[in-house]
N, C-alpha and C positions, 0 to 999 in steps of 0.2 A: 404437596398436599399430600393426605394419608390416603395409602390406601387399602381397601377391604379385603385383609389378609386374614382368614382364619388360621392358628397355629399349624405353625409348618412340621411335618411327620416323617420325622428320619428311620422312620421304622420302615411305613408300605408303600412310601408315594415317590417312590424313586430319590434320582441325588437332590439334594438340595437347590441344587442353582436352576436346577428342569424346574423343579416346583414353580421359584419363583418366575423365572421365565414364562410360564406355561399361565401363571395367574396375571403377569402383566400383559400378556397377548390377550387376554378375553375379558379384560377389564378395557382392552381396547376395543374389541369386537361389539362388547356388549354397549359402550359407547359411555360407558364410566371415566372413561379417561378420554379426551377429543384431542384432535390434531391441534397441537401447539402448548396442551398443557404440558405441565413443568411436574416431574415426577422425584422423589424423593432422593437426596444424595445418597452414595453410596454410605457415606458413614451414618444417615440417618437412619434407612432402613437395614442396617443392619444389627445398630442399637436398638430399634425396635422389633425386630424378628428374636436379639440375642443370636446371631451369626456374625460367622468372622467375615471381614471386608472383602476376604478372599472370592465368598463365596456369592455376594450380592456383585460384585464385578463381572466374575464370572456369569452371569445371568443379564446385565446390562449390556454387556460384550457381544453376548449372542441376538439381543434385540437390535443392537444398534448394526451388526452385521447382516441384520434381515430388515433392516430397514426400517422397525417400527419405531426408535429411539433415534435423535440425534443428539450427539454430547458437544455443546458451547460451551465449553470450558469455564469459566467465571458465571456465564450468566445460567450454568446449570444442564440438566438432561431434558431436554424434552420430548413428548410425543411428535412424530415426525410429520410437518406439515401439510406432506406429500401423501396421507393415508385417505384412503376413500373407502366408507364405508356403504355396503351395498344396500339399496333401499329395504330387500327381503330378506337380510340377515345373510350369514355365512361368513366368511374369513376375511377381513380386512384386505385390501390391498394396497401397495405403496405405489403411487404414481408417479417415475421417473423424473426429474429435474431438468428442465428443456431451457431455462431460462439463462441465457449466457453472462458470465461471470462480470461482475461490476464492482467498483471499488463503491458506489454511491446506492448503496439500496435503500436505506432509511432504517434499515432493522439492523438489530445485532450482528456482530460480526461472528463468521465460524470458526472453529481453532484452525487453528495455521494459515489464514489468512495473509498474504503480503502486502507491504505499502501502507501497514498500520501501527501507530507508534504502542508503548505500554501504557493501556489503559489504566492500570490498578497504579501506574508511578506518577499518571498527572498530579503537581502540585496542585491541588485542590485550595487547600486549604492558604494558602500565598495568594491565589488567582484570586479568590473571593475576596479576601482581603482588599485587596488593590482595589478591584471592580466598585467595593462599597465606598472606598476614600473618593473615588472618578465621580460616584450619582452624589456624594456628600455634597462634594466642590463645582457642580455644574453650575452652568450661569446661561444668560442671555446668546455669551458666542455659543452654546449647544442648538441652539434653534435655528441659526441662520439655516442658510442652504451651504454644505459642504465643496471642500475644494475637491475637484473632480480627480486630483491624482491622490486623496488622502489625508489622514490626519497631518499635519506638517511635526510636527513634534516626533511623529512615528518615522516620518520618511529620516528625519535625523538621527531617529536612534539606528536603524538600519543603514545607512551611507556612514555610519560609522563603525557598527558591527562587520559591514563587508571588507572596512578598509583594512581591518585589523585582523580578520578570521581568514579571508578569501582572495586577499591581494587586491581589492578591485577598488579603484580612487575614482569615487564620482559624488558629486553634490547632490544634497537632497533634493532640489531640482529635477534630476534625472529618473527620482525613483517616483514610482507611482502605485499605489496598492490597490490592489484587487482579489475580486470573491471568489479566490481558488484559482487553481493554476488553470483551467480550462478559460477563465476569463481572463487572464493573461495571454495566451491563444488569442482570442477574439481581440482584445486591442491590438495586436499585432497582425492580425488578419484585416481588419480594419486600415488602419493607418498604411502600411507598406506594402501592402500582399493586393493581388484580385483574385478571382475565381478562374481558376486555369492554370496560376502559376506551377512551377515545377518545382518540385522539393525533392533534394537527396535525406531519404529516410531511414535509416539505421533497421539492420535484419541480421538480426531478432531487433525489434523494436519495442516502445513503451506502445501497449494497445491502446489507451486511453486518447493518449495522443492521435494518435494514429488513424482513430476513430472519427474525431474532433476534426482534422486536419479534410479527412477525405467527404466527411459534409459538407465542410467547407466550401466545397469544389475544386480542392487544389489537388494534383496532379502528382501522386508520389512515387518516387522511385526508389527501388530496395536494392540500397545499396550495402554488402556484404561488412560484416563485421569478422575482424580476427584477432587475436593475442594484444596489438596494439589499437585496435578501435577502428572507428571508419576508414575504409579505403579509399583514401580520397582519390588516390590514381583510378579507383574500379568509379567513382562519381564522376570523373572529367570522362572516363570511354561512355559511359550512359549516355551524361547531357551536361555539356560544359558551361551549359549558358543556364542551367537551372536558376529558377530566381533568389532560391533560399534554401538551409541544412539546418534540419533541426539532430541536435547531439546531445549527449548525456555524458560530456568527456571524463566527469571525475572518477565516475562508477557509473559503467554503463548498464541501461536498462536493457535486457536480464541479465545479462553474461557477467558482471559486474568487474572486468577489464577495464584499464583507464586508456584516454588517448594519448598515444606517444607524443614527446615534444616535436618531434620532427613532422607527423603530420598535424599535429595543432599549427604549426606557422604553414606549412602546406593549406592549410585549409584556411588560413587568415589570406595568405594570397591569393587563393583562389577567390574568395571574397570580393577582395579590394580590388582585383583585373574588372570587376563589371558592377553594375549596380547590384549588389547580390546580399545576402544577410544569411547571418549563423544566429540561431536560436541554440542559447547556451541552457541548458535546464540542469540546473547543478543538482543532479536527483541523489537524496539522503548522504550528501559529503560532510557532512557534519561527522558520522561515522566510520571510523578507519582505526581497524585492531591492528594493524602492525604496521610498522613507518610512519612518518609525517602525512597529514593533510596536504594536497596538493592545490596549490592556487589555481585557481578561474583560468577558463579558456580567454575570458573577459579581461584579465590583466595582462594579457597579452597584445591586447587591443588599442595599441597607442602609436602616436607620431602620424598624426590624418584622422580624417574624418573617421568616425568609428563605425564597425556593420557587426558587433555582436550586441545579441538583445538577450541580454541575460534574466532566468528566470529562477525562483527561488517560492518555498512554500511554507508556511508552519504548521501544514495538517500531518506531516513527518516528523518532525520536532515536539511538536505540543499534542495536538488534536484536530483530526478531520473538521469535528467541526464546527473550528472556529471561522474555514472559511478564508483565512487569511492568506493571500499569496503577494510577492511585490514582483514588480517588472523595472530592470535597470534599462536604461534607453542612452543611444547619446549624445551631448550636448548639442549637437545640431538637430535631433529630431524630436526636442521637447515640445516647439510651438504645434507640430504638427498632431503628439500623441495627446497633447493637453486638447485641443479642438474634438478629437476623436473622441475621450474618454469625457468631454463635457457631453458631449452629443447622447453617450450611453446610458451616462449614469448610472455607472457600474460601482457605488458605492456600498462599502463596507460599515457595519454599526459603528458608529464612536465610539461606544462604550469599549466595546471590544479592543478597537483601533489605542483607544485610550489606557486600558489596562495594560495591553501589551506592551504601550510606551515606557509605564512604569516598569512592569516586569523585567526588560531589556537595563532600561535606565539602574536598577537597582543590584543589578548586576543578578539577578535571579535567573536570567538565562542564562548567562555561561555558566552556572556552578552547574545547575539542570543536565543542560549538556555533557558538563563534565562526569555528572553522577551517570547518565544512561548511556556512555561511553563503558562503564565497568558494567553495567548491568546488563546489557547489549550481549557482551562479551562470554559472561558468564552465561547467559539463557542460550545463546548457539552454542558455546560450547555441549551445552548439555545434551540441545537435541541434535546435534550434527553425532555427537557418542551412542544417542537413543536410536535413531536412524541407522546408524552403520549396524548395529547389533540386530537389528529387526530385518532389516533388508538384505544384507548380505553381500553376496557378491551382482544380488539385481541390479545394485543403485551405485555408481561413487560418487560420493561425498564432498565436492567443491567448496572448499575456504577461502569464500574471497576476501579479499584486503581491508573490503569495507560495506558497507550495505547492512540493509533491514529483513533479509532474506537470505534462504538454502539453497545451490542448486543440485539437484542428483542428475546425474547423466544415465537414462538408463543402458541396461546391456543390450545388445543387438537382438531384434526381436520381437524387444515388448513395447505396448505400443501405450504412449505416454496421454494419448486423447482418452482412451477408453479406461485406462487407470484413475486419472482426475473426473471422469464423471460417477465409476463405481465409489472412489473418497466422497464426492459431495453425497453420495444415497447414504453416506455412513454416519454424513455430518461433519465431513474436512471440507475447510477450500484450498485445498493445493489447486496449482496452476499447469496444463500442458505446456511445456518449455516450445511445444512446434506450434503451437496457435500464435506466438508471437512473432513468428516469420509472414514474409509477405510473398516471398520470391520460393519454388518448388525446393531449395536443397536445404530441408528442414534437419535439425537434428531434436532427439526424444529426450526427454527430462520431464524430472517434478520440480517447480519452484513452491518453496516451504516458505511461509511467516514463520519466525522463532521469537519476537517480541514478546508477548503474551503467555510466552511458558514459561509459566513460574516454578516449577521444580523439576527434579529428575525423577520423582513416578508421573509425573503429567506428562514429560516427555517419553518417555518409555510406554504409558497405556497411548499416547496419541499415534505411537509409532507403529504400536501392535496394529492398533486399528487400521493405517496403512498399509500394513503388511497386508491385511486380509484384501486388499481390494487388488493385488495384483493377481 
């Protein structure tokens, strides 16, 4: 939108950036700019006022720092939705954000949000062309009740992909298509678990899974994670007879470590010793920036009745809006899971499944993964360098072997929760590491997504904003 600016007076009205700051703030107070309104880009406003971009950026950073504006990356800069205008006039106030973070908000993501693929790199042209072809070729078979396990050609394509890329030998019959990762967990809980079952859960561990399993009535045991991943011996000491364990062995969420080979075998031995299950969340395993991708834990689950329930999702590698995940179950459990899936009616739209099938079969998926590894490696390096420069000794950036986020460990005395809250008021969606711990011994750190940071200039600007939250 165009702001109601009279000419900027360089001679009498104070610093230029201050004039811009005051006029935008007054426009918000007068109701000309309302909560959620988008303001002009830095480049656009600088051109309109015939000023240097740095002048306008300084004004915007001041407004962002005070909570009047929120920078939303590619979505632009908007007036904070938390602005509250007093009915009787007076200065607008910023209402603090108190809603806990969630990946599933339905609104445009804030900069630095974790768990989100590069939205600007989604192959829209190819995807739309494949979808249009599927719609033209649809027939009577698209009108009948769908297979509760999912679109058969997609299950076959996923089985082939997993065999080559993850070392998971499975048939299409063992693959179930679900409407997102939580739907996969729901199918597992309804098929082989009961409310009140004890679960080994990584500490720190994935928040969404922890909340889901808690709401499902499971008893979660916080098993510590060290440099070798889940401490299996600690889990046995806590409860050797727990019914299942949920692990992220290839790239631990959120610390990024890998479960060592000896612990993988120890975990499998524990599961085989009783009627126990291992839920393997193959968390963003496609993205590894040094060394070769590690084989899945499921690839070691051979020589007897399988104990690993293997889950993966296309939300991290393509787009979360697809709501497509998959679950691979042992052959002995297929009938039980089919019965549960049929009762749940947990189907995804056939058009999305058929389009994804073509995307995989025609080689686009493999090429997309290869491209994004290079893109993410560059974006990760840009943000890591910018954060190091902006935060200095206050944070140590840990470059993990893979994944889609950076972990910044904070120096002693800093409160990651307070910093994350202030950062959110500044329009950044960083996460406090301490909130991912369920036990008492939590560490202080910040989790930042880098996948949607498209330039070194953007990385520097976001890092400076984050530094102002310390």
